[in-house]
C-alpha positions in Angstrom: -20.9 -80.0 23.3 -17.9 -80.9 25.7 -15.1 -83.5 24.3 -12.9 -83.6 27.0 -12.4 -82.5 30.6 -12.3 -83.6 34.2 -14.9 -83.5 37.1 -14.8 -82.0 40.2 -17.0 -82.4 43.0 -17.3 -82.2 46.4 -17.0 -85.8 46.3 -14.3 -86.7 44.4 -11.9 -83.3 44.7 -9.3 -84.4 46.5 -8.5 -87.4 44.2 -9.6 -85.3 41.2 -7.1 -82.6 42.4 -4.3 -85.2 42.2 -4.9 -86.4 39.1 -5.0 -82.9 37.9 -1.5 -82.3 39.5 -0.3 -85.6 38.1 -1.2 -84.5 34.8 0.1 -80.8 35.0 3.5 -82.8 36.1 3.5 -85.9 33.8 4.8 -86.8 30.5 3.3 -86.2 26.9 0.8 -88.1 25.2 -0.1 -88.2 21.7 -3.5 -87.3 21.4 -6.5 -85.4 23.4 -6.9 -86.5 27.0 -9.7 -89.3 27.2 -11.3 -89.1 30.4 -13.8 -91.6 31.9 -17.0 -90.4 33.4 -16.8 -90.1 37.0 -20.5 -89.8 37.5 -21.7 -92.5 35.2 -25.3 -91.0 34.8 -27.3 -92.1 31.9 -29.4 -89.9 30.2 -27.8 -86.4 31.0 -25.8 -84.0 29.4 -22.4 -85.2 28.5 -21.0 -81.8 30.6 -22.8 -83.1 33.5 -20.8 -86.3 33.4 -17.6 -84.6 32.7 -17.6 -81.9 35.0 -14.9 -79.2 35.4 -12.6 -78.8 32.8 -10.0 -76.7 30.5 -10.9 -77.2 27.2 -9.4 -76.0 23.4 -12.8 -75.7 20.9 -13.7 -74.1 17.6 -15.0 -71.5 19.8 -11.5 -70.9 21.9 -9.8 -71.7 24.8 -12.1 -72.0 27.6 -12.6 -72.9 31.1 -16.0 -74.6 32.2 -16.7 -75.1 36.0 -20.1 -77.4 36.6 -21.6 -77.1 39.8 -24.8 -78.7 41.5 -27.1 -78.3 44.5 -29.1 -80.8 46.2 -33.2 -80.8 46.3 -34.8 -77.7 47.9 -38.2 -76.4 48.2 -36.9 -73.2 46.4 -36.0 -74.2 42.7 -34.8 -70.4 42.4 -32.7 -70.5 45.1 -31.3 -74.4 44.6 -30.6 -72.8 40.9 -28.4 -69.7 42.4 -26.4 -72.3 44.9 -25.5 -74.6 41.8 -24.6 -71.5 39.9 -22.1 -69.9 42.8 -20.8 -73.5 43.0 -19.9 -73.8 39.2 -18.3 -70.4 39.5 -16.8 -71.6 42.5 -15.2 -74.3 40.0 -14.0 -71.6 37.7 -12.3 -70.1 40.3 -10.4 -73.1 41.1 -9.1 -74.1 37.6 -8.1 -70.5 36.9 -6.1 -70.5 40.0 -4.7 -74.0 39.0 -4.0 -72.4 35.7 -2.5 -69.4 36.6 -0.2 -71.1 39.3 1.5 -73.1 36.4 1.6 -70.1 34.5 3.3 -68.0 37.2 5.8 -71.0 38.1 6.3 -70.6 34.4 7.5 -67.2 34.6 9.6 -67.1 38.1 11.6 -69.5 36.3 12.4 -67.3 33.5 15.1 -65.4 33.5 13.5 -61.7 33.1 11.6 -62.7 36.3 14.4 -63.9 38.2 16.2 -60.3 37.3 13.3 -58.1 38.7 13.4 -60.4 42.0 10.1 -61.7 41.2 8.9 -64.8 43.4 6.5 -67.4 43.4 5.3 -65.6 47.1 4.8 -62.4 44.7 2.9 -64.2 41.8 0.7 -66.3 44.7 -0.8 -62.8 45.7 -1.8 -61.6 42.4 -3.3 -64.9 41.3 -5.8 -64.4 44.0 -6.8 -61.2 42.8 -6.8 -62.4 39.3 -9.0 -65.0 40.3 -11.6 -62.7 41.9 -11.3 -60.2 39.1 -11.7 -62.5 36.1 -14.8 -64.7 37.7 -17.0 -61.4 37.0 -16.4 -62.5 33.4 -18.0 -65.9 34.0 -21.2 -66.8 32.6 -23.7 -69.5 33.7 -24.6 -71.1 29.8 -26.5 -74.0 30.8 -28.7 -75.7 34.0 -30.1 -79.5 33.7 -32.4 -81.0 36.4 -32.0 -84.7 37.2 -36.3 -85.4 37.3 -35.3 -88.9 39.7 -33.4 -86.6 42.3 -34.3 -83.2 41.5 -30.9 -82.1 41.9 -29.8 -79.1 39.8 -26.4 -78.7 37.7 -25.2 -75.5 36.2 -22.4 -74.9 34.3 -20.1 -71.8 33.9 -17.8 -70.7 31.2 -15.0 -68.5 31.2 -13.1 -67.5 27.9 -9.1 -67.6 27.9 -9.3 -64.4 25.7 -11.3 -62.7 28.0 -9.1 -63.7 31.0 -6.2 -61.8 28.9 -8.4 -58.6 28.1 -9.6 -58.7 31.7 -5.8 -58.9 33.3 -4.6 -55.8 30.6 -6.9 -53.7 32.4 -5.4 -54.5 36.0 -3.2 -52.1 37.0 -1.5 -53.7 40.4 -0.3 -57.0 38.3 3.2 -57.3 37.7 3.8 -56.0 34.1 6.4 -59.1 33.4 3.9 -61.6 34.5 1.1 -59.7 32.5 3.4 -60.0 29.4 4.3 -63.5 29.7 0.8 -64.5 30.0 -0.2 -62.4 26.9 2.9 -64.5 25.0 3.0 -67.7 26.8 -0.4 -67.9 28.4 -2.0 -70.0 25.1 0.9 -72.3 24.9 0.6 -73.3 28.8 -3.2 -73.5 28.3 -2.4 -76.1 25.2 -0.3 -77.9 26.8 -2.2 -78.5 29.9 -5.4 -79.5 28.3 -3.5 -82.1 26.0 -1.8 -83.9 29.3 1.6 -82.4 28.1 4.6 -81.9 30.8 3.9 -78.6 33.2 
């Protein structure tokens, strides 16, 4: 069961981006982030209301992406569309996370010594996201009986992200090492609403 997260859909994505970016740049909080449901749907799984999220659970540090698809004549195709949108949400949240990691790394002394810039990091983030998406998996579906809307939830484990990055030969070694040593701390600060 998902305890915290934030919702990203086509309808509220611009507002949610602002909220997410403010949470990255905002001050510290004293406890877990409490997010009110943007959908407010009754009788649905929590993950449908909570939506796309980065969260820390007993199972580890996870990226969850939630996608949906309107009613179609072909349920199999509709489900595939929802799955693809859930994976796209994983890509979006992973990209946001990697941008924070790369900004921190670019600001670090070792990156400055190498002449590594945010432009270098931006090119690598795109490649990293594509490589990691292959490791995401669909962990659930839900179909609204009233509207026939199908929702899918995809998951990507932070540990898997790090293991995948260790195999990417084209990634800057300094950034790769920084992600290995500081990635969990940055993830936790983002999830807990700390400053970043």
